[in-house]
VMD Tcl script that draws the C-alpha trace (Angstrom):
set ca {
  {24.65 -34.95 -30.29}
  {24.55 -37.87 -32.67}
  {23.03 -37.73 -36.11}
  {20.47 -40.32 -36.99}
  {19.52 -41.73 -40.35}
  {16.26 -39.80 -39.92}
  {18.18 -36.48 -39.87}
  {19.97 -37.33 -43.11}
  {16.80 -38.67 -44.72}
  {15.00 -35.46 -43.81}
  {17.77 -33.32 -45.33}
  {17.75 -35.42 -48.49}
  {13.97 -35.17 -48.80}
  {14.11 -31.40 -48.38}
  {16.77 -31.16 -51.08}
  {14.64 -33.28 -53.42}
  {11.55 -31.14 -52.94}
  {13.28 -27.75 -53.16}
  {12.99 -25.89 -56.45}
  {16.27 -25.01 -58.19}
  {15.88 -21.35 -57.16}
  {15.82 -22.31 -53.48}
  {18.80 -24.65 -53.82}
  {20.94 -22.13 -55.71}
  {19.84 -19.16 -53.61}
  {20.44 -20.88 -50.29}
  {23.88 -22.14 -51.30}
  {24.83 -18.78 -52.82}
  {23.89 -17.00 -49.60}
  {25.58 -19.51 -47.28}
  {28.68 -20.45 -49.26}
  {29.00 -17.52 -51.71}
  {28.19 -17.47 -55.39}
  {31.76 -18.34 -56.33}
  {31.94 -21.46 -54.15}
  {28.48 -22.60 -55.22}
  {29.49 -22.21 -58.87}
  {32.69 -24.15 -58.17}
  {30.76 -27.05 -56.63}
  {28.31 -27.07 -59.53}
  {30.98 -26.70 -62.17}
  {29.22 -23.71 -63.71}
  {29.84 -19.97 -63.79}
  {28.61 -17.56 -61.15}
  {26.14 -15.89 -63.49}
  {24.39 -19.22 -63.97}
  {24.04 -19.64 -60.20}
  {22.58 -16.12 -59.95}
  {20.10 -16.82 -62.75}
  {18.93 -19.99 -61.02}
  {18.69 -18.21 -57.65}
  {16.63 -15.41 -59.20}
  {14.35 -17.94 -60.96}
  {15.40 -16.51 -64.34}
  {16.03 -20.12 -65.33}
  {13.69 -22.65 -63.73}
  {15.50 -25.90 -64.49}
  {19.02 -27.21 -64.21}
  {19.57 -29.08 -67.45}
  {22.71 -30.98 -66.48}
  {21.85 -33.88 -64.18}
  {25.37 -34.03 -62.70}
  {25.30 -30.33 -61.81}
  {21.89 -30.71 -60.22}
  {23.02 -33.75 -58.20}
  {26.07 -31.90 -56.88}
  {24.07 -28.83 -55.89}
  {21.23 -30.79 -54.30}
  {23.71 -32.89 -52.34}
  {25.53 -29.75 -51.17}
  {22.16 -28.27 -50.19}
  {21.19 -31.35 -48.15}
  {24.58 -31.47 -46.43}
  {24.53 -27.75 -45.66}
  {21.01 -27.95 -44.21}
  {22.04 -30.91 -42.05}
  {25.24 -29.21 -40.84}
  {23.35 -26.02 -39.95}
  {21.34 -27.99 -37.39}
  {24.57 -28.43 -35.38}
  {26.89 -25.62 -36.45}
  {26.94 -21.94 -37.28}
  {26.89 -20.68 -40.88}
  {30.56 -19.69 -40.53}
  {31.51 -23.20 -39.41}
  {29.52 -24.79 -42.23}
  {31.20 -22.55 -44.81}
  {34.62 -23.36 -43.33}
  {33.80 -27.09 -43.41}
  {33.03 -26.93 -47.14}
  {36.38 -25.27 -47.97}
  {38.67 -26.90 -45.43}
  {40.86 -29.93 -46.03}
  {39.07 -33.02 -44.78}
  {40.92 -36.12 -43.56}
  {37.91 -38.30 -44.46}
  {38.19 -37.15 -48.08}
  {41.93 -37.82 -48.50}
  {42.58 -34.20 -47.47}
  {40.47 -32.74 -50.27}
  {37.93 -30.10 -49.36}
  {34.28 -31.16 -49.40}
  {33.66 -28.55 -52.12}
  {36.31 -30.13 -54.35}
  {35.10 -33.65 -53.61}
  {31.52 -32.64 -54.50}
  {32.67 -31.04 -57.73}
  {34.57 -34.23 -58.55}
  {31.39 -36.27 -58.03}
  {32.20 -37.93 -54.69}
  {28.73 -37.24 -53.32}
  {28.37 -40.25 -51.02}
  {31.83 -39.73 -49.56}
  {31.11 -36.08 -48.76}
  {27.79 -36.96 -47.15}
  {29.57 -39.56 -45.01}
  {32.26 -37.02 -44.06}
  {29.53 -34.57 -42.99}
  {27.92 -37.20 -40.76}
  {31.34 -37.97 -39.22}
  {31.90 -34.25 -38.59}
  {28.56 -33.95 -36.81}
  {29.31 -37.03 -34.74}
  {32.52 -35.36 -33.59}
  {34.90 -37.64 -35.42}
}
mol new
graphics top color blue
foreach p $ca { graphics top sphere $p radius 0.5 }
foreach p [lrange $ca 0 end-1] q [lrange $ca 1 end] { graphics top cylinder $p $q radius 0.2 }
display resetview
């Protein structure tokens, strides 16, 4: 099954419209609090506060971009793979990211590269 630009655009739109609590909560449940915090570059307690709506905004634009990108990618991958496979994809070494894990590449700010690697994964490449 091939991914289309419409699939990616839909995932991006959903990530843009989602409140921070949904983004943090979804990622925390799918990837774990620790991995979500790693991607965001924040501590786990901060992720939990966002997920619980104790804090309603993410003040650091870079953190928000990383988490929203991870959210969009995860949503897109879940259309084709199981939660276990998606979680493994985020932590595994990826040849399309110079053998870095997608989680590390996201944390390092390589958002476009990780999105492209996710589309390649879905396409079977």
